[in-house]
C-alpha positions as YAML, in Angstrom:
chain: A
units: angstrom
residues:
- id: 1
  name: MET
  ca: [162.58, 86.36, 53.13]
- id: 2
  name: SER
  ca: [164.66, 86.91, 56.25]
- id: 3
  name: GLU
  ca: [168.01, 86.72, 54.38]
- id: 4
  name: GLN
  ca: [169.94, 89.78, 53.71]
- id: 5
  name: ILE
  ca: [171.01, 90.50, 50.01]
- id: 6
  name: LYS
  ca: [173.45, 93.25, 49.25]
- id: 7
  name: VAL
  ca: [172.34, 95.06, 46.19]
- id: 8
  name: PRO
  ca: [173.77, 98.70, 46.20]
- id: 9
  name: THR
  ca: [172.47, 101.45, 43.63]
- id: 10
  name: MET
  ca: [174.50, 103.25, 41.36]
- id: 11
  name: ALA
  ca: [173.74, 106.29, 43.23]
- id: 12
  name: GLU
  ca: [175.28, 105.04, 46.50]
- id: 13
  name: LEU
  ca: [178.32, 103.76, 44.85]
- id: 14
  name: LEU
  ca: [178.92, 107.20, 42.99]
- id: 15
  name: ALA
  ca: [178.65, 108.70, 46.59]
- id: 16
  name: GLU
  ca: [181.40, 106.62, 47.82]
- id: 17
  name: GLY
  ca: [183.65, 107.26, 44.79]
- id: 18
  name: LYS
  ca: [183.25, 103.52, 43.35]
- id: 19
  name: VAL
  ca: [182.38, 102.37, 39.73]
- id: 20
  name: PRO
  ca: [180.73, 98.78, 39.52]
- id: 21
  name: GLU
  ca: [182.07, 96.19, 37.17]
- id: 22
  name: VAL
  ca: [178.64, 95.83, 35.79]
- id: 23
  name: LEU
  ca: [175.08, 97.33, 36.03]
- id: 24
  name: PHE
  ca: [172.31, 95.08, 36.77]
- id: 25
  name: TRP
  ca: [169.28, 96.16, 34.75]
- id: 26
  name: VAL
  ca: [166.63, 94.38, 36.82]
- id: 27
  name: GLY
  ca: [163.49, 95.09, 34.57]
- id: 28
  name: CYS
  ca: [159.87, 95.47, 35.44]
- id: 29
  name: ALA
  ca: [159.34, 91.75, 35.63]
- id: 30
  name: GLY
  ca: [162.19, 91.25, 37.88]
- id: 31
  name: SER
  ca: [161.26, 94.33, 40.36]
- id: 32
  name: PHE
  ca: [157.47, 94.08, 40.64]
- id: 33
  name: ASP
  ca: [156.25, 90.38, 39.56]
- id: 34
  name: ASP
  ca: [156.45, 88.14, 42.82]
- id: 35
  name: ARG
  ca: [157.60, 85.04, 40.78]
- id: 36
  name: ALA
  ca: [160.15, 87.26, 38.91]
- id: 37
  name: LYS
  ca: [161.55, 88.62, 41.86]
- id: 38
  name: LYS
  ca: [162.83, 85.16, 42.83]
- id: 39
  name: ILE
  ca: [164.96, 85.01, 39.58]
- id: 40
  name: THR
  ca: [166.31, 88.38, 40.40]
- id: 41
  name: LYS
  ca: [167.22, 87.01, 44.02]
- id: 42
  name: ALA
  ca: [169.17, 83.94, 42.64]
- id: 43
  name: PHE
  ca: [171.11, 86.05, 40.16]
- id: 44
  name: VAL
  ca: [172.05, 88.63, 43.00]
- id: 45
  name: ARG
  ca: [173.24, 85.49, 45.14]
- id: 46
  name: ILE
  ca: [175.35, 84.01, 42.27]
- id: 47
  name: MET
  ca: [176.87, 87.54, 41.61]
- id: 48
  name: ASN
  ca: [177.52, 88.14, 45.04]
- id: 49
  name: LYS
  ca: [178.98, 84.53, 45.55]
- id: 50
  name: ALA
  ca: [181.26, 85.26, 42.47]
- id: 51
  name: GLY
  ca: [182.45, 88.63, 44.08]
- id: 52
  name: ILE
  ca: [181.16, 90.55, 41.22]
- id: 53
  name: GLU
  ca: [181.00, 94.23, 41.88]
- id: 54
  name: PHE
  ca: [177.49, 95.36, 40.52]
- id: 55
  name: ALA
  ca: [174.97, 98.00, 41.40]
- id: 56
  name: VAL
  ca: [171.27, 98.55, 40.34]
- id: 57
  name: LEU
  ca: [169.58, 101.89, 39.47]
- id: 58
  name: GLY
  ca: [166.73, 101.43, 41.75]
- id: 59
  name: THR
  ca: [164.09, 104.07, 41.37]
- id: 60
  name: GLU
  ca: [166.10, 105.62, 38.53]
- id: 61
  name: GLU
  ca: [165.45, 102.66, 36.53]
- id: 62
  name: SER
  ca: [162.06, 102.74, 34.02]
- id: 63
  name: CYS
  ca: [160.71, 100.62, 31.64]
- id: 64
  name: THR
  ca: [162.83, 100.07, 28.37]
- id: 65
  name: GLY
  ca: [159.80, 101.00, 26.25]
- id: 66
  name: ASP
  ca: [160.10, 97.42, 24.64]
- id: 67
  name: PRO
  ca: [156.10, 96.86, 25.31]
- id: 68
  name: ALA
  ca: [155.30, 100.29, 24.08]
- id: 69
  name: LYS
  ca: [157.44, 99.66, 20.73]
- id: 70
  name: ARG
  ca: [156.05, 96.11, 20.26]
- id: 71
  name: ALA
  ca: [152.68, 97.65, 20.40]
- id: 72
  name: GLY
  ca: [153.20, 100.17, 17.98]
- id: 73
  name: ASN
  ca: [153.84, 103.35, 20.16]
- id: 74
  name: GLU
  ca: [156.98, 104.52, 18.86]
- id: 75
  name: PHE
  ca: [156.43, 107.94, 20.33]
- id: 76
  name: LEU
  ca: [156.21, 106.49, 23.89]
- id: 77
  name: PHE
  ca: [159.17, 103.89, 23.46]
- id: 78
  name: GLN
  ca: [161.49, 106.87, 22.32]
- id: 79
  name: MET
  ca: [160.50, 108.84, 25.55]
- id: 80
  name: GLN
  ca: [161.09, 105.78, 27.66]
- id: 81
  name: ALA
  ca: [164.19, 105.08, 26.15]
- id: 82
  name: ALA
  ca: [165.78, 108.84, 25.87]
- id: 83
  name: MET
  ca: [164.91, 108.98, 29.54]
- id: 84
  name: ASN
  ca: [166.99, 105.79, 30.61]
- id: 85
  name: ILE
  ca: [169.59, 106.71, 28.34]
- id: 86
  name: GLN
  ca: [170.12, 110.06, 29.86]
- id: 87
  name: VAL
  ca: [170.44, 108.23, 33.36]
- id: 88
  name: LEU
  ca: [172.82, 105.55, 31.90]
- id: 89
  name: ASN
  ca: [175.03, 107.84, 29.98]
- id: 90
  name: GLY
  ca: [174.98, 110.32, 33.32]
- id: 91
  name: TYR
  ca: [176.55, 107.27, 35.20]
- id: 92
  name: GLU
  ca: [179.05, 106.61, 32.39]
- id: 93
  name: ILE
  ca: [177.53, 103.02, 32.19]
- id: 94
  name: LYS
  ca: [179.88, 100.54, 30.09]
- id: 95
  name: LYS
  ca: [178.55, 97.35, 30.80]
- id: 96
  name: ILE
  ca: [174.83, 95.87, 31.34]
- id: 97
  name: VAL
  ca: [173.69, 92.36, 32.53]
- id: 98
  name: THR
  ca: [169.75, 91.75, 32.59]
- id: 99
  name: THR
  ca: [167.49, 88.80, 33.51]
- id: 100
  name: CYS
  ca: [165.09, 89.71, 30.67]
- id: 101
  name: PRO
  ca: [165.51, 89.10, 27.10]
- id: 102
  name: HIS
  ca: [163.11, 91.87, 25.95]
- id: 103
  name: CYS
  ca: [165.31, 94.46, 28.03]
- id: 104
  name: PHE
  ca: [168.43, 92.91, 26.45]
- id: 105
  name: ASN
  ca: [167.30, 92.99, 23.00]
- id: 106
  name: THR
  ca: [166.04, 96.61, 23.39]
- id: 107
  name: ILE
  ca: [168.93, 98.04, 25.24]
- id: 108
  name: LYS
  ca: [171.50, 96.09, 22.99]
- id: 109
  name: ASN
  ca: [169.83, 96.54, 19.53]
- id: 110
  name: GLU
  ca: [167.52, 99.56, 19.83]
- id: 111
  name: TYR
  ca: [169.32, 102.06, 22.21]
- id: 112
  name: PRO
  ca: [172.60, 102.69, 20.00]
- id: 113
  name: GLU
  ca: [170.63, 104.48, 17.35]
- id: 114
  name: LEU
  ca: [169.10, 106.78, 20.36]
- id: 115
  name: GLY
  ca: [172.48, 107.42, 21.86]
- id: 116
  name: GLY
  ca: [172.87, 104.42, 24.20]
- id: 117
  name: ASN
  ca: [175.84, 102.50, 23.71]
- id: 118
  name: TYR
  ca: [176.56, 99.72, 26.03]
- id: 119
  name: GLU
  ca: [178.10, 96.24, 26.41]
- id: 120
  name: VAL
  ca: [174.87, 94.05, 27.06]
- id: 121
  name: LEU
  ca: [174.97, 90.61, 28.48]
- id: 122
  name: HIS
  ca: [171.95, 88.21, 29.10]
- id: 123
  name: HIS
  ca: [172.15, 86.71, 32.69]
- id: 124
  name: THR
  ca: [173.07, 83.41, 31.26]
- id: 125
  name: GLU
  ca: [176.00, 84.65, 29.45]
- id: 126
  name: LEU
  ca: [177.41, 86.06, 32.71]
- id: 127
  name: ILE
  ca: [176.67, 82.83, 34.67]
- id: 128
  name: ASN
  ca: [178.41, 80.83, 32.22]
- id: 129
  name: SER
  ca: [181.35, 82.69, 32.06]
- id: 130
  name: LEU
  ca: [181.76, 82.59, 35.72]
- id: 131
  name: LEU
  ca: [181.32, 79.10, 35.70]
- id: 132
  name: GLU
  ca: [184.25, 78.63, 33.03]
- id: 133
  name: GLU
  ca: [186.37, 80.85, 35.19]
- id: 134
  name: GLY
  ca: [185.67, 78.96, 38.18]
- id: 135
  name: ARG
  ca: [184.34, 82.06, 39.95]
- id: 136
  name: ILE
  ca: [181.18, 79.75, 41.07]
- id: 137
  name: THR
  ca: [180.87, 76.26, 41.14]
- id: 138
  name: VAL
  ca: [178.02, 73.93, 41.06]
- id: 139
  name: GLU
  ca: [177.45, 70.54, 42.51]
- id: 140
  name: SER
  ca: [177.05, 68.02, 39.82]
- id: 141
  name: GLY
  ca: [175.05, 65.76, 41.54]
- id: 142
  name: LYS
  ca: [172.38, 68.03, 42.72]
- id: 143
  name: PHE
  ca: [170.08, 67.27, 39.71]
- id: 144
  name: GLU
  ca: [171.30, 63.46, 39.11]
- id: 145
  name: GLY
  ca: [168.24, 61.15, 37.76]
- id: 146
  name: ARG
  ca: [166.23, 64.14, 36.88]
- id: 147
  name: SER
  ca: [165.51, 65.57, 33.50]
- id: 148
  name: VAL
  ca: [164.70, 69.13, 31.64]
- id: 149
  name: THR
  ca: [163.56, 70.45, 28.49]
- id: 150
  name: TYR
  ca: [164.41, 74.15, 28.02]
- id: 151
  name: HIS
  ca: [162.42, 76.57, 26.30]
- id: 152
  name: ASP
  ca: [164.05, 79.06, 23.77]
- id: 153
  name: ALA
  ca: [163.13, 82.80, 24.40]
- id: 154
  name: CYS
  ca: [162.37, 84.91, 21.33]
- id: 155
  name: TYR
  ca: [164.44, 87.43, 21.98]
- id: 156
  name: LEU
  ca: [167.14, 85.46, 23.19]
- id: 157
  name: GLY
  ca: [167.06, 82.87, 20.30]
- id: 158
  name: ARG
  ca: [165.96, 84.05, 16.97]
- id: 159
  name: SER
  ca: [166.42, 88.01, 17.83]
- id: 160
  name: ASN
  ca: [170.14, 87.25, 18.99]
- id: 161
  name: GLY
  ca: [171.34, 83.93, 18.29]
- id: 162
  name: ILE
  ca: [171.69, 82.92, 21.74]
- id: 163
  name: TYR
  ca: [171.14, 79.04, 21.75]
- id: 164
  name: GLU
  ca: [173.85, 77.20, 23.13]
- id: 165
  name: VAL
  ca: [174.84, 79.33, 26.24]
- id: 166
  name: PRO
  ca: [171.63, 78.38, 28.33]
- id: 167
  name: ARG
  ca: [172.29, 74.74, 27.27]
- id: 168
  name: SER
  ca: [175.88, 74.88, 28.57]
- id: 169
  name: LEU
  ca: [174.51, 75.97, 32.00]
- id: 170
  name: LEU
  ca: [172.23, 72.68, 31.86]
- id: 171
  name: LYS
  ca: [175.06, 70.42, 30.91]
- id: 172
  name: ALA
  ca: [177.08, 72.01, 33.71]
- id: 173
  name: LEU
  ca: [174.30, 70.81, 36.25]
- id: 174
  name: ASP
  ca: [174.51, 67.28, 34.84]
- id: 175
  name: ILE
  ca: [170.84, 66.82, 34.27]
- id: 176
  name: GLU
  ca: [169.53, 64.98, 31.59]
- id: 177
  name: ILE
  ca: [168.33, 67.53, 28.50]
- id: 178
  name: LYS
  ca: [165.29, 66.33, 26.56]
- id: 179
  name: GLU
  ca: [164.61, 68.72, 23.53]
- id: 180
  name: MET
  ca: [161.13, 69.68, 22.41]
- id: 181
  name: THR
  ca: [160.36, 69.11, 18.89]
- id: 182
  name: ASN
  ca: [160.38, 72.97, 18.11]
- id: 183
  name: ASN
  ca: [163.68, 74.11, 19.59]
- id: 184
  name: ARG
  ca: [166.61, 76.54, 18.79]
- id: 185
  name: GLN
  ca: [165.77, 78.46, 15.72]
- id: 186
  name: ARG
  ca: [162.43, 76.52, 15.31]
- id: 187
  name: GLY
  ca: [161.42, 77.46, 18.89]
- id: 188
  name: MET
  ca: [157.74, 78.31, 19.49]
- id: 189
  name: CYS
  ca: [156.91, 81.49, 21.07]
- id: 190
  name: CYS
  ca: [155.45, 81.41, 24.53]
- id: 191
  name: GLY
  ca: [152.61, 83.80, 23.74]
- id: 192
  name: ALA
  ca: [153.86, 86.55, 25.81]
- id: 193
  name: GLY
  ca: [156.15, 88.65, 23.51]
- id: 194
  name: GLY
  ca: [154.98, 91.68, 20.79]
- id: 195
  name: ALA
  ca: [153.17, 93.26, 23.89]
- id: 196
  name: GLN
  ca: [150.64, 90.32, 23.92]
- id: 197
  name: MET
  ca: [151.31, 89.73, 27.87]
- id: 198
  name: PHE
  ca: [149.35, 92.76, 28.55]
- id: 199
  name: LYS
  ca: [146.17, 92.21, 26.47]
- id: 200
  name: GLU
  ca: [143.35, 90.08, 26.09]
- id: 201
  name: ALA
  ca: [143.85, 86.91, 24.06]
- id: 202
  name: GLU
  ca: [142.12, 87.41, 20.46]
- id: 203
  name: LYS
  ca: [139.57, 84.69, 19.19]
- id: 204
  name: GLY
  ca: [141.03, 81.40, 18.11]
- id: 205
  name: ASN
  ca: [140.92, 77.89, 19.25]
- id: 206
  name: GLU
  ca: [143.96, 77.94, 21.80]
- id: 207
  name: GLU
  ca: [145.89, 79.65, 23.94]
- id: 208
  name: VAL
  ca: [149.77, 79.74, 22.35]
- id: 209
  name: ASN
  ca: [151.29, 78.98, 26.06]
- id: 210
  name: VAL
  ca: [149.03, 75.82, 26.44]
- id: 211
  name: ALA
  ca: [150.27, 74.49, 22.96]
- id: 212
  name: ARG
  ca: [153.98, 75.57, 23.96]
- id: 213
  name: THR
  ca: [153.54, 74.06, 27.35]
- id: 214
  name: ARG
  ca: [151.77, 70.74, 25.94]
- id: 215
  name: GLU
  ca: [155.20, 70.31, 23.75]
- id: 216
  name: ALA
  ca: [157.24, 70.82, 26.86]
- id: 217
  name: LEU
  ca: [155.13, 68.27, 28.83]
- id: 218
  name: ALA
  ca: [155.37, 65.76, 26.18]
- id: 219
  name: GLN
  ca: [159.04, 65.07, 26.74]
- id: 220
  name: LYS
  ca: [157.67, 64.11, 30.26]
- id: 221
  name: THR
  ca: [160.52, 65.87, 32.39]
- id: 222
  name: ASP
  ca: [160.84, 66.99, 35.89]
- id: 223
  name: PHE
  ca: [161.64, 70.66, 34.93]
- id: 224
  name: ILE
  ca: [160.86, 73.11, 32.17]
- id: 225
  name: ALA
  ca: [163.91, 75.81, 31.94]
- id: 226
  name: THR
  ca: [163.21, 79.18, 30.89]
- id: 227
  name: GLY
  ca: [165.78, 82.16, 30.62]
- id: 228
  name: CYS
  ca: [163.02, 84.75, 30.49]
- id: 229
  name: PRO
  ca: [160.46, 86.23, 33.11]
- id: 230
  name: PHE
  ca: [157.81, 86.60, 30.66]
- id: 231
  name: CYS
  ca: [158.19, 82.87, 29.29]
- id: 232
  name: ASN
  ca: [158.39, 81.86, 33.08]
- id: 233
  name: THR
  ca: [155.13, 83.12, 33.63]
- id: 234
  name: MET
  ca: [153.43, 81.90, 30.50]
- id: 235
  name: MET
  ca: [154.80, 78.02, 30.83]
- id: 236
  name: THR
  ca: [153.86, 78.20, 34.30]
- id: 237
  name: ASP
  ca: [150.10, 79.16, 33.53]
- id: 238
  name: GLY
  ca: [150.31, 76.58, 30.91]
- id: 239
  name: VAL
  ca: [151.72, 73.74, 33.23]
- id: 240
  name: LYS
  ca: [148.61, 74.82, 35.54]
- id: 241
  name: PHE
  ca: [146.05, 74.50, 32.69]
- id: 242
  name: HIS
  ca: [147.35, 71.21, 32.11]
- id: 243
  name: GLU
  ca: [147.07, 70.38, 35.74]
- id: 244
  name: LYS
  ca: [150.58, 69.17, 36.14]
- id: 245
  name: GLU
  ca: [152.08, 71.52, 38.72]
- id: 246
  name: GLY
  ca: [152.50, 68.62, 41.12]
- id: 247
  name: THR
  ca: [154.97, 67.04, 39.03]
- id: 248
  name: VAL
  ca: [156.65, 69.75, 36.84]
- id: 249
  name: LYS
  ca: [158.51, 72.94, 37.94]
- id: 250
  name: VAL
  ca: [159.08, 75.71, 36.02]
- id: 251
  name: LEU
  ca: [162.22, 77.46, 36.93]
- id: 252
  name: ASP
  ca: [164.66, 80.04, 35.70]
- id: 253
  name: LEU
  ca: [168.32, 78.86, 34.75]
- id: 254
  name: ALA
  ca: [169.63, 81.01, 37.23]
- id: 255
  name: GLU
  ca: [167.50, 79.32, 39.97]
- id: 256
  name: MET
  ca: [168.78, 76.06, 38.83]
- id: 257
  name: ILE
  ca: [172.32, 77.19, 39.29]
- id: 258
  name: ALA
  ca: [171.69, 78.92, 42.52]
- id: 259
  name: GLN
  ca: [170.04, 75.41, 44.04]
- id: 260
  name: ALA
  ca: [173.23, 73.68, 42.42]
- id: 261
  name: ALA
  ca: [175.57, 76.09, 43.66]
- id: 262
  name: GLU
  ca: [173.77, 75.62, 47.17]
- id: 263
  name: LEU
  ca: [173.04, 79.44, 47.45]
- id: 264
  name: GLU
  ca: [169.30, 78.95, 48.03]
...
């Protein structure tokens, strides 16, 4: 992309004697996965538009340890967590926002017992507050006549009870929302959590993401909205499996808001 996106690091701001409003924890997917990078850029554009002073850790950011912990390697998790907490506390970080529910859940709920206490927000929560405060505005007609179904991420929904905030963003877009049969507390996993993303499938009749995507496609919508880079990958793969990539788009909520705010 030829555009210039301003993303300062904590080290750069510290050198200037500045303290950011919030630290943006990018996460492994948002940093290295080509598809997830688009979500990262959309969210950065939103924060820049709203005038939020934020920074990233850059090369000082490491994996939160979520995959290691879910795979059963508690020792590796604690090593990774301790390293991150040392960096975060060194910068005296108070508030963190992330586009990944896995990072969100781990830093919010599992870092405190290891000495990492922060206010942690999922990016949908921050975007929702920006809309409510009028710091960003969306063009309501951008998705007029279109429809969407929202897939609840496990670590956002069942683990942290965040169901309505993502839907509030969709309502702000004035798009028709069609709920899947299994939604909110009964939402079905995309198949990536628990470190399953990084291992070969076990013997069974069908991949989880194929089954979940079938449920989404049954709503006959133009879009499948997600709030998690892992879910985005799994649902995108599911759409490809069902050969529907020409008619159904899988987008993160940040991407949809950025489009409606004419930021991309």
